Each structure stands twice: as C-alpha cells, then as structure tokens.
PDB file of N, CA, C and O in Angstrom:
ATOM      1  N   UNK A   1      60.073  -1.261-140.118  1.00  0.00           N
ATOM      2  CA  UNK A   1      59.744  -0.756-138.792  1.00  0.00           C
ATOM      3  C   UNK A   1      60.012   0.746-138.778  1.00  0.00           C
ATOM      4  O   UNK A   1      61.017   1.218-139.309  1.00  0.00           O
ATOM      5  N   UNK A   2      59.113   1.471-138.174  1.00  0.00           N
ATOM      6  CA  UNK A   2      59.271   2.908-138.026  1.00  0.00           C
ATOM      7  C   UNK A   2      59.929   3.171-136.668  1.00  0.00           C
ATOM      8  O   UNK A   2      59.452   2.697-135.637  1.00  0.00           O
ATOM      9  N   UNK A   3      61.021   3.927-136.680  1.00  0.00           N
ATOM     10  CA  UNK A   3      61.825   4.165-135.479  1.00  0.00           C
ATOM     11  C   UNK A   3      61.796   5.642-135.132  1.00  0.00           C
ATOM     12  O   UNK A   3      62.047   6.494-135.985  1.00  0.00           O
ATOM     13  N   UNK A   4      61.489   5.943-133.876  1.00  0.00           N
ATOM     14  CA  UNK A   4      61.551   7.309-133.358  1.00  0.00           C
ATOM     15  C   UNK A   4      62.972   7.584-132.887  1.00  0.00           C
ATOM     16  O   UNK A   4      63.581   6.757-132.208  1.00  0.00           O
ATOM     17  N   UNK A   5      63.494   8.750-133.253  1.00  0.00           N
ATOM     18  CA  UNK A   5      64.828   9.161-132.810  1.00  0.00           C
ATOM     19  C   UNK A   5      64.687  10.541-132.187  1.00  0.00           C
ATOM     20  O   UNK A   5      64.409  11.520-132.879  1.00  0.00           O
ATOM     21  N   UNK A   6      64.882  10.610-130.878  1.00  0.00           N
ATOM     22  CA  UNK A   6      64.737  11.871-130.165  1.00  0.00           C
ATOM     23  C   UNK A   6      66.050  12.367-129.594  1.00  0.00           C
ATOM     24  O   UNK A   6      67.061  11.665-129.604  1.00  0.00           O
ATOM     25  N   UNK A   7      66.011  13.594-129.096  1.00  0.00           N
ATOM     26  CA  UNK A   7      67.157  14.275-128.507  1.00  0.00           C
ATOM     27  C   UNK A   7      68.281  14.464-129.527  1.00  0.00           C
ATOM     28  O   UNK A   7      69.462  14.444-129.184  1.00  0.00           O
ATOM     29  N   UNK A   8      67.885  14.648-130.785  1.00  0.00           N
ATOM     30  CA  UNK A   8      68.876  14.871-131.838  1.00  0.00           C
ATOM     31  C   UNK A   8      69.479  16.265-131.709  1.00  0.00           C
ATOM     32  O   UNK A   8      68.791  17.208-131.319  1.00  0.00           O
ATOM     33  N   UNK A   9      70.760  16.397-132.034  1.00  0.00           N
ATOM     34  CA  UNK A   9      71.339  17.741-132.096  1.00  0.00           C
ATOM     35  C   UNK A   9      70.605  18.541-133.179  1.00  0.00           C
ATOM     36  O   UNK A   9      70.243  17.993-134.220  1.00  0.00           O
ATOM     37  N   UNK A  10      70.391  19.809-132.935  1.00  0.00           N
ATOM     38  CA  UNK A  10      69.656  20.623-133.899  1.00  0.00           C
ATOM     39  C   UNK A  10      70.419  20.796-135.209  1.00  0.00           C
ATOM     40  O   UNK A  10      69.830  21.156-136.227  1.00  0.00           O
ATOM     41  N   UNK A  11      71.722  20.542-135.188  1.00  0.00           N
ATOM     42  CA  UNK A  11      72.542  20.720-136.385  1.00  0.00           C
ATOM     43  C   UNK A  11      72.600  19.480-137.270  1.00  0.00           C
ATOM     44  O   UNK A  11      73.156  19.543-138.367  1.00  0.00           O
ATOM     45  N   UNK A  12      72.043  18.360-136.828  1.00  0.00           N
ATOM     46  CA  UNK A  12      72.131  17.121-137.606  1.00  0.00           C
ATOM     47  C   UNK A  12      71.291  17.241-138.880  1.00  0.00           C
ATOM     48  O   UNK A  12      70.247  17.893-138.891  1.00  0.00           O
ATOM     49  N   UNK A  13      71.763  16.602-139.948  1.00  0.00           N
ATOM     50  CA  UNK A  13      71.046  16.610-141.217  1.00  0.00           C
ATOM     51  C   UNK A  13      70.368  15.253-141.432  1.00  0.00           C
ATOM     52  O   UNK A  13      70.694  14.271-140.765  1.00  0.00           O
ATOM     53  N   UNK A  14      69.426  15.216-142.368  1.00  0.00           N
ATOM     54  CA  UNK A  14      68.776  13.949-142.694  1.00  0.00           C
ATOM     55  C   UNK A  14      69.794  12.954-143.242  1.00  0.00           C
ATOM     56  O   UNK A  14      69.685  11.754-142.989  1.00  0.00           O
ATOM     57  N   UNK A  15      70.782  13.440-143.990  1.00  0.00           N
ATOM     58  CA  UNK A  15      71.823  12.559-144.529  1.00  0.00           C
ATOM     59  C   UNK A  15      72.640  11.929-143.398  1.00  0.00           C
ATOM     60  O   UNK A  15      72.981  10.749-143.470  1.00  0.00           O
ATOM     61  N   UNK A  16      72.956  12.700-142.360  1.00  0.00           N
ATOM     62  CA  UNK A  16      73.702  12.160-141.219  1.00  0.00           C
ATOM     63  C   UNK A  16      72.863  11.147-140.451  1.00  0.00           C
ATOM     64  O   UNK A  16      73.377  10.123-140.000  1.00  0.00           O
ATOM     65  N   UNK A  17      71.575  11.432-140.304  1.00  0.00           N
ATOM     66  CA  UNK A  17      70.675  10.511-139.613  1.00  0.00           C
ATOM     67  C   UNK A  17      70.593   9.196-140.379  1.00  0.00           C
ATOM     68  O   UNK A  17      70.696   8.123-139.784  1.00  0.00           O
ATOM     69  N   UNK A  18      70.407   9.273-141.693  1.00  0.00           N
ATOM     70  CA  UNK A  18      70.346   8.082-142.537  1.00  0.00           C
ATOM     71  C   UNK A  18      71.644   7.288-142.432  1.00  0.00           C
ATOM     72  O   UNK A  18      71.616   6.069-142.263  1.00  0.00           O
ATOM     73  N   UNK A  19      72.761   7.964-142.530  1.00  0.00           N
ATOM     74  CA  UNK A  19      74.073   7.303-142.484  1.00  0.00           C
ATOM     75  C   UNK A  19      74.278   6.567-141.158  1.00  0.00           C
ATOM     76  O   UNK A  19      74.830   5.467-141.134  1.00  0.00           O
ATOM     77  N   UNK A  20      73.834   7.174-140.062  1.00  0.00           N
ATOM     78  CA  UNK A  20      73.969   6.556-138.741  1.00  0.00           C
ATOM     79  C   UNK A  20      73.233   5.223-138.688  1.00  0.00           C
ATOM     80  O   UNK A  20      73.753   4.249-138.143  1.00  0.00           O
ATOM     81  N   UNK A  21      72.035   5.171-139.246  1.00  0.00           N
ATOM     82  CA  UNK A  21      71.233   3.949-139.214  1.00  0.00           C
ATOM     83  C   UNK A  21      71.639   2.953-140.283  1.00  0.00           C
ATOM     84  O   UNK A  21      71.445   1.751-140.100  1.00  0.00           O
ATOM     85  N   UNK A  22      72.194   3.413-141.390  1.00  0.00           N
ATOM     86  CA  UNK A  22      72.619   2.497-142.450  1.00  0.00           C
ATOM     87  C   UNK A  22      73.754   1.580-142.007  1.00  0.00           C
ATOM     88  O   UNK A  22      74.014   0.564-142.652  1.00  0.00           O
ATOM     89  N   UNK A  23      74.426   1.925-140.924  1.00  0.00           N
ATOM     90  CA  UNK A  23      75.461   1.044-140.372  1.00  0.00           C
ATOM     91  C   UNK A  23      74.847  -0.272-139.892  1.00  0.00           C
ATOM     92  O   UNK A  23      75.563  -1.254-139.698  1.00  0.00           O
ATOM     93  N   UNK A  24      73.508  -0.298-139.696  1.00  0.00           N
ATOM     94  CA  UNK A  24      72.820  -1.487-139.172  1.00  0.00           C
ATOM     95  C   UNK A  24      71.935  -2.172-140.202  1.00  0.00           C
ATOM     96  O   UNK A  24      71.383  -3.238-139.932  1.00  0.00           O
ATOM     97  N   UNK A  25      71.790  -1.569-141.386  1.00  0.00           N
ATOM     98  CA  UNK A  25      70.980  -2.198-142.420  1.00  0.00           C
ATOM     99  C   UNK A  25      70.373  -1.187-143.369  1.00  0.00           C
ATOM    100  O   UNK A  25      70.729  -0.008-143.358  1.00  0.00           O
ATOM    101  N   UNK A  26      69.454  -1.664-144.187  1.00  0.00           N
ATOM    102  CA  UNK A  26      68.822  -0.829-145.203  1.00  0.00           C
ATOM    103  C   UNK A  26      67.872   0.177-144.553  1.00  0.00           C
ATOM    104  O   UNK A  26      67.092  -0.166-143.664  1.00  0.00           O
ATOM    105  N   UNK A  27      67.952   1.411-145.010  1.00  0.00           N
ATOM    106  CA  UNK A  27      67.073   2.482-144.542  1.00  0.00           C
ATOM    107  C   UNK A  27      66.211   2.935-145.712  1.00  0.00           C
ATOM    108  O   UNK A  27      66.733   3.337-146.751  1.00  0.00           O
ATOM    109  N   UNK A  28      64.893   2.872-145.546  1.00  0.00           N
ATOM    110  CA  UNK A  28      63.986   3.361-146.587  1.00  0.00           C
ATOM    111  C   UNK A  28      63.893   4.879-146.547  1.00  0.00           C
ATOM    112  O   UNK A  28      64.043   5.548-147.570  1.00  0.00           O
ATOM    113  N   UNK A  29      63.642   5.417-145.355  1.00  0.00           N
ATOM    114  CA  UNK A  29      63.530   6.871-145.215  1.00  0.00           C
ATOM    115  C   UNK A  29      64.151   7.322-143.896  1.00  0.00           C
ATOM    116  O   UNK A  29      64.202   6.569-142.924  1.00  0.00           O
ATOM    117  N   UNK A  30      64.613   8.550-143.886  1.00  0.00           N
ATOM    118  CA  UNK A  30      65.096   9.210-142.672  1.00  0.00           C
ATOM    119  C   UNK A  30      64.569  10.644-142.738  1.00  0.00           C
ATOM    120  O   UNK A  30      64.926  11.401-143.640  1.00  0.00           O
ATOM    121  N   UNK A  31      63.728  11.007-141.790  1.00  0.00           N
ATOM    122  CA  UNK A  31      63.096  12.326-141.815  1.00  0.00           C
ATOM    123  C   UNK A  31      63.298  13.052-140.498  1.00  0.00           C
ATOM    124  O   UNK A  31      63.041  12.502-139.427  1.00  0.00           O
ATOM    125  N   UNK A  32      63.758  14.289-140.588  1.00  0.00           N
ATOM    126  CA  UNK A  32      63.805  15.164-139.427  1.00  0.00           C
ATOM    127  C   UNK A  32      62.502  15.942-139.383  1.00  0.00           C
ATOM    128  O   UNK A  32      61.967  16.323-140.424  1.00  0.00           O
ATOM    129  N   UNK A  33      61.993  16.178-138.195  1.00  0.00           N
ATOM    130  CA  UNK A  33      60.786  16.978-138.044  1.00  0.00           C
ATOM    131  C   UNK A  33      61.216  18.431-137.872  1.00  0.00           C
ATOM    132  O   UNK A  33      61.987  18.777-136.977  1.00  0.00           O
ATOM    133  N   UNK A  34      60.688  19.266-138.764  1.00  0.00           N
ATOM    134  CA  UNK A  34      61.090  20.668-138.794  1.00  0.00           C
ATOM    135  C   UNK A  34      59.952  21.558-138.293  1.00  0.00           C
ATOM    136  O   UNK A  34      58.776  21.258-138.497  1.00  0.00           O
ATOM    137  N   UNK A  35      60.323  22.649-137.639  1.00  0.00           N
ATOM    138  CA  UNK A  35      59.348  23.640-137.207  1.00  0.00           C
ATOM    139  C   UNK A  35      58.804  24.351-138.446  1.00  0.00           C
ATOM    140  O   UNK A  35      59.576  24.858-139.260  1.00  0.00           O
ATOM    141  N   UNK A  36      57.487  24.391-138.588  1.00  0.00           N
ATOM    142  CA  UNK A  36      56.911  24.952-139.811  1.00  0.00           C
ATOM    143  C   UNK A  36      57.069  26.471-139.901  1.00  0.00           C
ATOM    144  O   UNK A  36      56.934  27.041-140.983  1.00  0.00           O
ATOM    145  N   UNK A  37      57.352  27.126-138.783  1.00  0.00           N
ATOM    146  CA  UNK A  37      57.508  28.578-138.817  1.00  0.00           C
ATOM    147  C   UNK A  37      58.961  28.997-138.987  1.00  0.00           C
ATOM    148  O   UNK A  37      59.256  29.930-139.735  1.00  0.00           O
ATOM    149  N   UNK A  38      59.874  28.314-138.296  1.00  0.00           N
ATOM    150  CA  UNK A  38      61.290  28.714-138.363  1.00  0.00           C
ATOM    151  C   UNK A  38      62.080  27.906-139.381  1.00  0.00           C
ATOM    152  O   UNK A  38      63.141  28.341-139.829  1.00  0.00           O
ATOM    153  N   UNK A  39      61.563  26.710-139.757  1.00  0.00           N
ATOM    154  CA  UNK A  39      62.301  25.858-140.680  1.00  0.00           C
ATOM    155  C   UNK A  39      63.455  25.122-140.023  1.00  0.00           C
ATOM    156  O   UNK A  39      64.221  24.443-140.707  1.00  0.00           O
ATOM    157  N   UNK A  40      63.594  25.245-138.704  1.00  0.00           N
ATOM    158  CA  UNK A  40      64.682  24.585-137.974  1.00  0.00           C
ATOM    159  C   UNK A  40      64.205  23.255-137.407  1.00  0.00           C
ATOM    160  O   UNK A  40      63.011  23.037-137.200  1.00  0.00           O
ATOM    161  N   UNK A  41      65.168  22.374-137.162  1.00  0.00           N
ATOM    162  CA  UNK A  41      64.865  21.063-136.606  1.00  0.00           C
ATOM    163  C   UNK A  41      64.217  21.195-135.239  1.00  0.00           C
ATOM    164  O   UNK A  41      64.554  22.088-134.462  1.00  0.00           O
ATOM    165  N   UNK A  42      63.278  20.293-134.954  1.00  0.00           N
ATOM    166  CA  UNK A  42      62.662  20.239-133.624  1.00  0.00           C
ATOM    167  C   UNK A  42      63.421  19.291-132.697  1.00  0.00           C
ATOM    168  O   UNK A  42      63.053  19.134-131.533  1.00  0.00           O
ATOM    169  N   UNK A  43      64.481  18.659-133.210  1.00  0.00           N
ATOM    170  CA  UNK A  43      65.302  17.788-132.367  1.00  0.00           C
ATOM    171  C   UNK A  43      64.848  16.342-132.331  1.00  0.00           C
ATOM    172  O   UNK A  43      65.291  15.572-131.478  1.00  0.00           O
ATOM    173  N   UNK A  44      63.958  15.961-133.257  1.00  0.00           N
ATOM    174  CA  UNK A  44      63.575  14.550-133.346  1.00  0.00           C
ATOM    175  C   UNK A  44      63.220  14.213-134.779  1.00  0.00           C
ATOM    176  O   UNK A  44      63.011  15.093-135.613  1.00  0.00           O
ATOM    177  N   UNK A  45      63.156  12.909-135.045  1.00  0.00           N
ATOM    178  CA  UNK A  45      62.837  12.470-136.391  1.00  0.00           C
ATOM    179  C   UNK A  45      62.443  11.007-136.396  1.00  0.00           C
ATOM    180  O   UNK A  45      62.290  10.381-135.347  1.00  0.00           O
ATOM    181  N   UNK A  46      62.282  10.477-137.595  1.00  0.00           N
ATOM    182  CA  UNK A  46      61.865   9.095-137.768  1.00  0.00           C
ATOM    183  C   UNK A  46      62.697   8.443-138.860  1.00  0.00           C
ATOM    184  O   UNK A  46      63.026   9.063-139.872  1.00  0.00           O
ATOM    185  N   UNK A  47      63.028   7.177-138.632  1.00  0.00           N
ATOM    186  CA  UNK A  47      63.765   6.377-139.612  1.00  0.00           C
ATOM    187  C   UNK A  47      62.931   5.138-139.889  1.00  0.00           C
ATOM    188  O   UNK A  47      62.457   4.484-138.959  1.00  0.00           O
ATOM    189  N   UNK A  48      62.753   4.814-141.152  1.00  0.00           N
ATOM    190  CA  UNK A  48      62.004   3.624-141.552  1.00  0.00           C
ATOM    191  C   UNK A  48      62.988   2.596-142.087  1.00  0.00           C
ATOM    192  O   UNK A  48      63.710   2.849-143.051  1.00  0.00           O
ATOM    193  N   UNK A  49      63.008   1.411-141.436  1.00  0.00           N
ATOM    194  CA  UNK A  49      63.861   0.303-141.868  1.00  0.00           C
ATOM    195  C   UNK A  49      62.970  -0.891-142.189  1.00  0.00           C
ATOM    196  O   UNK A  49      62.148  -1.281-141.359  1.00  0.00           O
ATOM    197  N   UNK A  50      63.116  -1.488-143.390  1.00  0.00           N
ATOM    198  CA  UNK A  50      62.215  -2.572-143.788  1.00  0.00           C
ATOM    199  C   UNK A  50      62.436  -3.892-143.055  1.00  0.00           C
ATOM    200  O   UNK A  50      61.504  -4.686-142.925  1.00  0.00           O
ATOM    201  N   UNK A  51      63.646  -4.138-142.576  1.00  0.00           N
ATOM    202  CA  UNK A  51      63.960  -5.407-141.907  1.00  0.00           C
ATOM    203  C   UNK A  51      63.887  -5.205-140.393  1.00  0.00           C
ATOM    204  O   UNK A  51      64.676  -4.451-139.823  1.00  0.00           O
ATOM    205  N   UNK A  52      62.933  -5.885-139.746  1.00  0.00           N
ATOM    206  CA  UNK A  52      62.733  -5.691-138.306  1.00  0.00           C
ATOM    207  C   UNK A  52      63.941  -6.083-137.471  1.00  0.00           C
ATOM    208  O   UNK A  52      64.217  -5.440-136.458  1.00  0.00           O
ATOM    209  N   UNK A  53      64.669  -7.124-137.868  1.00  0.00           N
ATOM    210  CA  UNK A  53      65.832  -7.534-137.072  1.00  0.00           C
ATOM    211  C   UNK A  53      66.940  -6.481-137.169  1.00  0.00           C
ATOM    212  O   UNK A  53      67.631  -6.222-136.184  1.00  0.00           O
ATOM    213  N   UNK A  54      67.115  -5.877-138.342  1.00  0.00           N
ATOM    214  CA  UNK A  54      68.098  -4.793-138.484  1.00  0.00           C
ATOM    215  C   UNK A  54      67.657  -3.567-137.693  1.00  0.00           C
ATOM    216  O   UNK A  54      68.474  -2.892-137.066  1.00  0.00           O
ATOM    217  N   UNK A  55      66.354  -3.285-137.731  1.00  0.00           N
ATOM    218  CA  UNK A  55      65.830  -2.150-136.979  1.00  0.00           C
ATOM    219  C   UNK A  55      66.025  -2.357-135.480  1.00  0.00           C
ATOM    220  O   UNK A  55      66.425  -1.431-134.774  1.00  0.00           O
ATOM    221  N   UNK A  56      65.744  -3.564-134.990  1.00  0.00           N
ATOM    222  CA  UNK A  56      65.954  -3.867-133.565  1.00  0.00           C
ATOM    223  C   UNK A  56      67.417  -3.698-133.177  1.00  0.00           C
ATOM    224  O   UNK A  56      67.726  -3.167-132.110  1.00  0.00           O
ATOM    225  N   UNK A  57      68.315  -4.151-134.045  1.00  0.00           N
ATOM    226  CA  UNK A  57      69.746  -4.021-133.777  1.00  0.00           C
ATOM    227  C   UNK A  57      70.142  -2.543-133.701  1.00  0.00           C
ATOM    228  O   UNK A  57      70.929  -2.152-132.839  1.00  0.00           O
ATOM    229  N   UNK A  58      69.599  -1.732-134.600  1.00  0.00           N
ATOM    230  CA  UNK A  58      69.903  -0.297-134.595  1.00  0.00           C
ATOM    231  C   UNK A  58      69.385   0.358-133.315  1.00  0.00           C
ATOM    232  O   UNK A  58      70.078   1.170-132.703  1.00  0.00           O
ATOM    233  N   UNK A  59      68.162   0.000-132.915  1.00  0.00           N
ATOM    234  CA  UNK A  59      67.579   0.567-131.698  1.00  0.00           C
ATOM    235  C   UNK A  59      68.447   0.231-130.493  1.00  0.00           C
ATOM    236  O   UNK A  59      68.786   1.107-129.697  1.00  0.00           O
ATOM    237  N   UNK A  60      68.804  -1.046-130.365  1.00  0.00           N
ATOM    238  CA  UNK A  60      69.620  -1.472-129.217  1.00  0.00           C
ATOM    239  C   UNK A  60      70.982  -0.803-129.212  1.00  0.00           C
ATOM    240  O   UNK A  60      71.480  -0.411-128.157  1.00  0.00           O
ATOM    241  N   UNK A  61      71.589  -0.669-130.389  1.00  0.00           N
ATOM    242  CA  UNK A  61      72.939  -0.111-130.468  1.00  0.00           C
ATOM    243  C   UNK A  61      72.963   1.407-130.284  1.00  0.00           C
ATOM    244  O   UNK A  61      73.913   1.941-129.711  1.00  0.00           O
ATOM    245  N   UNK A  62      71.940   2.103-130.757  1.00  0.00           N
ATOM    246  CA  UNK A  62      71.997   3.567-130.783  1.00  0.00           C
ATOM    247  C   UNK A  62      71.302   4.262-129.620  1.00  0.00           C
ATOM    248  O   UNK A  62      71.603   5.422-129.339  1.00  0.00           O
ATOM    249  N   UNK A  63      70.382   3.586-128.936  1.00  0.00           N
ATOM    250  CA  UNK A  63      69.704   4.230-127.812  1.00  0.00           C
ATOM    251  C   UNK A  63      70.719   4.613-126.742  1.00  0.00           C
ATOM    252  O   UNK A  63      71.542   3.793-126.334  1.00  0.00           O
ATOM    253  N   UNK A  64      70.655   5.854-126.295  1.00  0.00           N
ATOM    254  CA  UNK A  64      71.542   6.426-125.272  1.00  0.00           C
ATOM    255  C   UNK A  64      72.962   6.707-125.767  1.00  0.00           C
ATOM    256  O   UNK A  64      73.802   7.170-124.996  1.00  0.00           O
ATOM    257  N   UNK A  65      73.238   6.433-127.043  1.00  0.00           N
ATOM    258  CA  UNK A  65      74.571   6.716-127.574  1.00  0.00           C
ATOM    259  C   UNK A  65      74.660   8.195-127.954  1.00  0.00           C
ATOM    260  O   UNK A  65      73.688   8.766-128.448  1.00  0.00           O
ATOM    261  N   UNK A  66      75.820   8.816-127.728  1.00  0.00           N
ATOM    262  CA  UNK A  66      75.940  10.240-128.038  1.00  0.00           C
ATOM    263  C   UNK A  66      76.057  10.505-129.542  1.00  0.00           C
ATOM    264  O   UNK A  66      76.713   9.767-130.277  1.00  0.00           O
ATOM    265  N   UNK A  67      75.408  11.566-129.964  1.00  0.00           N
ATOM    266  CA  UNK A  67      75.553  12.085-131.320  1.00  0.00           C
ATOM    267  C   UNK A  67      75.798  13.578-131.172  1.00  0.00           C
ATOM    268  O   UNK A  67      74.922  14.328-130.742  1.00  0.00           O
ATOM    269  N   UNK A  68      76.994  13.991-131.532  1.00  0.00           N
ATOM    270  CA  UNK A  68      77.375  15.406-131.387  1.00  0.00           C
ATOM    271  C   UNK A  68      77.122  15.884-129.954  1.00  0.00           C
ATOM    272  O   UNK A  68      76.652  17.000-129.733  1.00  0.00           O
ATOM    273  N   UNK A  69      77.441  15.026-128.996  1.00  0.00           N
ATOM    274  CA  UNK A  69      77.353  15.406-127.590  1.00  0.00           C
ATOM    275  C   UNK A  69      75.999  15.220-126.925  1.00  0.00           C
ATOM    276  O   UNK A  69      75.850  15.547-125.748  1.00  0.00           O
ATOM    277  N   UNK A  70      75.010  14.703-127.643  1.00  0.00           N
ATOM    278  CA  UNK A  70      73.681  14.500-127.050  1.00  0.00           C
ATOM    279  C   UNK A  70      73.314  13.026-127.084  1.00  0.00           C
ATOM    280  O   UNK A  70      73.437  12.394-128.134  1.00  0.00           O
ATOM    281  N   UNK A  71      72.863  12.450-125.956  1.00  0.00           N
ATOM    282  CA  UNK A  71      72.468  11.039-125.949  1.00  0.00           C
ATOM    283  C   UNK A  71      71.148  10.837-126.689  1.00  0.00           C
ATOM    284  O   UNK A  71      70.134  11.440-126.337  1.00  0.00           O
ATOM    285  N   UNK A  72      71.167  10.001-127.699  1.00  0.00           N
ATOM    286  CA  UNK A  72      69.969   9.752-128.497  1.00  0.00           C
ATOM    287  C   UNK A  72      68.933   8.954-127.722  1.00  0.00           C
ATOM    288  O   UNK A  72      69.274   8.137-126.867  1.00  0.00           O
ATOM    289  N   UNK A  73      67.675   9.198-128.026  1.00  0.00           N
ATOM    290  CA  UNK A  73      66.559   8.395-127.524  1.00  0.00           C
ATOM    291  C   UNK A  73      66.000   7.680-128.746  1.00  0.00           C
ATOM    292  O   UNK A  73      65.412   8.307-129.627  1.00  0.00           O
ATOM    293  N   UNK A  74      66.184   6.375-128.792  1.00  0.00           N
ATOM    294  CA  UNK A  74      65.800   5.602-129.970  1.00  0.00           C
ATOM    295  C   UNK A  74      64.879   4.462-129.545  1.00  0.00           C
ATOM    296  O   UNK A  74      65.240   3.656-128.688  1.00  0.00           O
ATOM    297  N   UNK A  75      63.693   4.394-130.140  1.00  0.00           N
ATOM    298  CA  UNK A  75      62.778   3.288-129.874  1.00  0.00           C
ATOM    299  C   UNK A  75      61.799   3.138-131.035  1.00  0.00           C
ATOM    300  O   UNK A  75      61.719   3.986-131.924  1.00  0.00           O
ATOM    301  N   UNK A  76      61.059   2.035-130.997  1.00  0.00           N
ATOM    302  CA  UNK A  76      60.073   1.809-132.044  1.00  0.00           C
ATOM    303  C   UNK A  76      58.996   2.876-131.926  1.00  0.00           C
ATOM    304  O   UNK A  76      58.465   3.119-130.842  1.00  0.00           O
ATOM    305  N   UNK A  77      58.681   3.505-133.044  1.00  0.00           N
ATOM    306  CA  UNK A  77      57.665   4.566-133.041  1.00  0.00           C
ATOM    307  C   UNK A  77      56.293   3.953-132.801  1.00  0.00           C
ATOM    308  O   UNK A  77      55.985   2.869-133.297  1.00  0.00           O
ATOM    309  N   UNK A  78      55.479   4.660-132.036  1.00  0.00           N
ATOM    310  CA  UNK A  78      54.112   4.223-131.791  1.00  0.00           C
ATOM    311  C   UNK A  78      53.218   4.814-132.872  1.00  0.00           C
ATOM    312  O   UNK A  78      53.457   5.932-133.328  1.00  0.00           O
ATOM    313  N   UNK A  79      52.206   4.086-133.281  1.00  0.00           N
ATOM    314  CA  UNK A  79      51.253   4.662-134.239  1.00  0.00           C
ATOM    315  C   UNK A  79      50.626   5.926-133.667  1.00  0.00           C
ATOM    316  O   UNK A  79      50.482   6.047-132.450  1.00  0.00           O
ATOM    317  N   UNK A  80      50.257   6.854-134.512  1.00  0.00           N
ATOM    318  CA  UNK A  80      49.717   8.137-134.062  1.00  0.00           C
ATOM    319  C   UNK A  80      48.566   7.990-133.071  1.00  0.00           C
ATOM    320  O   UNK A  80      48.467   8.783-132.135  1.00  0.00           O
ATOM    321  N   UNK A  81      47.702   7.008-133.250  1.00  0.00           N
ATOM    322  CA  UNK A  81      46.546   6.835-132.379  1.00  0.00           C
ATOM    323  C   UNK A  81      46.908   6.449-130.956  1.00  0.00           C
ATOM    324  O   UNK A  81      46.094   6.622-130.049  1.00  0.00           O
ATOM    325  N   UNK A  82      48.116   5.926-130.737  1.00  0.00           N
ATOM    326  CA  UNK A  82      48.499   5.454-129.409  1.00  0.00           C
ATOM    327  C   UNK A  82      49.234   6.501-128.587  1.00  0.00           C
ATOM    328  O   UNK A  82      49.577   6.249-127.432  1.00  0.00           O
ATOM    329  N   UNK A  83      49.478   7.663-129.158  1.00  0.00           N
ATOM    330  CA  UNK A  83      50.211   8.676-128.414  1.00  0.00           C
ATOM    331  C   UNK A  83      49.395   9.162-127.231  1.00  0.00           C
ATOM    332  O   UNK A  83      48.167   9.204-127.290  1.00  0.00           O
ATOM    333  N   UNK A  84      50.074   9.525-126.165  1.00  0.00           N
ATOM    334  CA  UNK A  84      49.366   9.999-124.983  1.00  0.00           C
ATOM    335  C   UNK A  84      49.584  11.502-124.834  1.00  0.00           C
ATOM    336  O   UNK A  84      50.396  12.106-125.536  1.00  0.00           O
ATOM    337  N   UNK A  85      48.842  12.083-123.906  1.00  0.00           N
ATOM    338  CA  UNK A  85      49.013  13.497-123.613  1.00  0.00           C
ATOM    339  C   UNK A  85      48.156  14.371-124.506  1.00  0.00           C
ATOM    340  O   UNK A  85      47.351  13.889-125.304  1.00  0.00           O
ATOM    341  N   UNK A  86      48.351  15.662-124.349  1.00  0.00           N
ATOM    342  CA  UNK A  86      47.623  16.622-125.161  1.00  0.00           C
ATOM    343  C   UNK A  86      46.136  16.564-124.900  1.00  0.00           C
ATOM    344  O   UNK A  86      45.683  15.952-123.933  1.00  0.00           O
ATOM    345  N   UNK A  87      45.407  17.186-125.743  1.00  0.00           N
ATOM    346  CA  UNK A  87      43.953  17.099-125.688  1.00  0.00           C
ATOM    347  C   UNK A  87      43.346  17.703-124.447  1.00  0.00           C
ATOM    348  O   UNK A  87      43.885  18.635-123.851  1.00  0.00           O
ATOM    349  N   UNK A  88      42.239  17.162-124.084  1.00  0.00           N
ATOM    350  CA  UNK A  88      41.512  17.721-122.948  1.00  0.00           C
ATOM    351  C   UNK A  88      40.950  19.068-123.344  1.00  0.00           C
ATOM    352  O   UNK A  88      40.709  19.328-124.523  1.00  0.00           O
ATOM    353  N   UNK A  89      40.748  19.892-122.395  1.00  0.00           N
ATOM    354  CA  UNK A  89      40.386  21.262-122.711  1.00  0.00           C
ATOM    355  C   UNK A  89      38.950  21.580-122.343  1.00  0.00           C
ATOM    356  O   UNK A  89      38.269  20.843-121.630  1.00  0.00           O
ATOM    357  N   UNK A  90      38.542  22.688-122.853  1.00  0.00           N
ATOM    358  CA  UNK A  90      37.150  23.102-122.667  1.00  0.00           C
ATOM    359  C   UNK A  90      36.799  23.350-121.227  1.00  0.00           C
ATOM    360  O   UNK A  90      37.376  24.210-120.560  1.00  0.00           O
ATOM    361  N   UNK A  91      35.881  22.611-120.778  1.00  0.00           N
ATOM    362  CA  UNK A  91      35.401  22.836-119.420  1.00  0.00           C
ATOM    363  C   UNK A  91      34.616  24.127-119.399  1.00  0.00           C
ATOM    364  O   UNK A  91      33.794  24.370-120.282  1.00  0.00           O
ATOM    365  N   UNK A  92      34.850  24.928-118.433  1.00  0.00           N
ATOM    366  CA  UNK A  92      34.128  26.201-118.346  1.00  0.00           C
ATOM    367  C   UNK A  92      32.696  25.974-117.921  1.00  0.00           C
ATOM    368  O   UNK A  92      32.278  24.848-117.652  1.00  0.00           O
ATOM    369  N   UNK A  93      31.970  27.036-117.868  1.00  0.00           N
ATOM    370  CA  UNK A  93      30.581  26.931-117.441  1.00  0.00           C
ATOM    371  C   UNK A  93      29.656  26.951-118.629  1.00  0.00           C
ATOM    372  O   UNK A  93      29.882  27.664-119.607  1.00  0.00           O
ATOM    373  N   UNK A  94      28.630  26.170-118.531  1.00  0.00           N
ATOM    374  CA  UNK A  94      27.646  26.131-119.602  1.00  0.00           C
ATOM    375  C   UNK A  94      26.728  27.348-119.544  1.00  0.00           C
ATOM    376  O   UNK A  94      26.701  28.082-118.557  1.00  0.00           O
ATOM    377  N   UNK A  95      25.996  27.536-120.600  1.00  0.00           N
ATOM    378  CA  UNK A  95      25.011  28.635-120.589  1.00  0.00           C
ATOM    379  C   UNK A  95      23.805  28.224-119.756  1.00  0.00           C
ATOM    380  O   UNK A  95      23.391  27.065-119.779  1.00  0.00           O
ATOM    381  N   UNK A  96      23.262  29.147-119.046  1.00  0.00           N
ATOM    382  CA  UNK A  96      22.109  28.860-118.178  1.00  0.00           C
ATOM    383  C   UNK A  96      20.871  29.109-118.903  1.00  0.00           C
ATOM    384  O   UNK A  96      19.785  28.928-118.351  1.00  0.00           O
TER     385      UNK A  96
END
C-alpha cells in the first residue's frame, strides 16, 4: 500500500520516516518529496508497505501524531489520476 505522509517537519530525513513506519511492519520505500530548485523538503512524502494490514495499522496509529512538534497527516495515497484541484485555465477571448 502506498501511504501519503503530510505535514512533515522540514528537518526529517528519509531514514527517520522509514524508521517511524517500520515500527508497524515492513517498509519497501520511504521517500521525501524535495523541491527541485532548493533541494529542501516540501514537507510531505510517501511510504510503501507491502502488507495492507500493517499499512492500515500504521495509518491509524500515526495520523495526527506529533513528529518533532508537527501533527502528521497520514492516509492511503490516491493514484495520480484521482487527485483534485489544479488545472483549468485558459479562457480569454477568441480571435474574431
């Protein structure tokens, strides 16, 4: 299961993120999303856990729990196609 982890402290490392979730089971990957221009964390990431029951336990246990003073937002990640927001645009007047 792919898990979204938001509201992460900017100082957290991928190793700390992995360690936090490994308390609930096997972690395949733990990735922080970094700003491509500054190289700094954007404050969210994703954790991949192969066992859905362990992933569910981690989500339930860690959502709203503080990490370095910030309450985590933890839930099952949505596939990219299901994300909302963004887009739109254009409009304006057509050529006559």
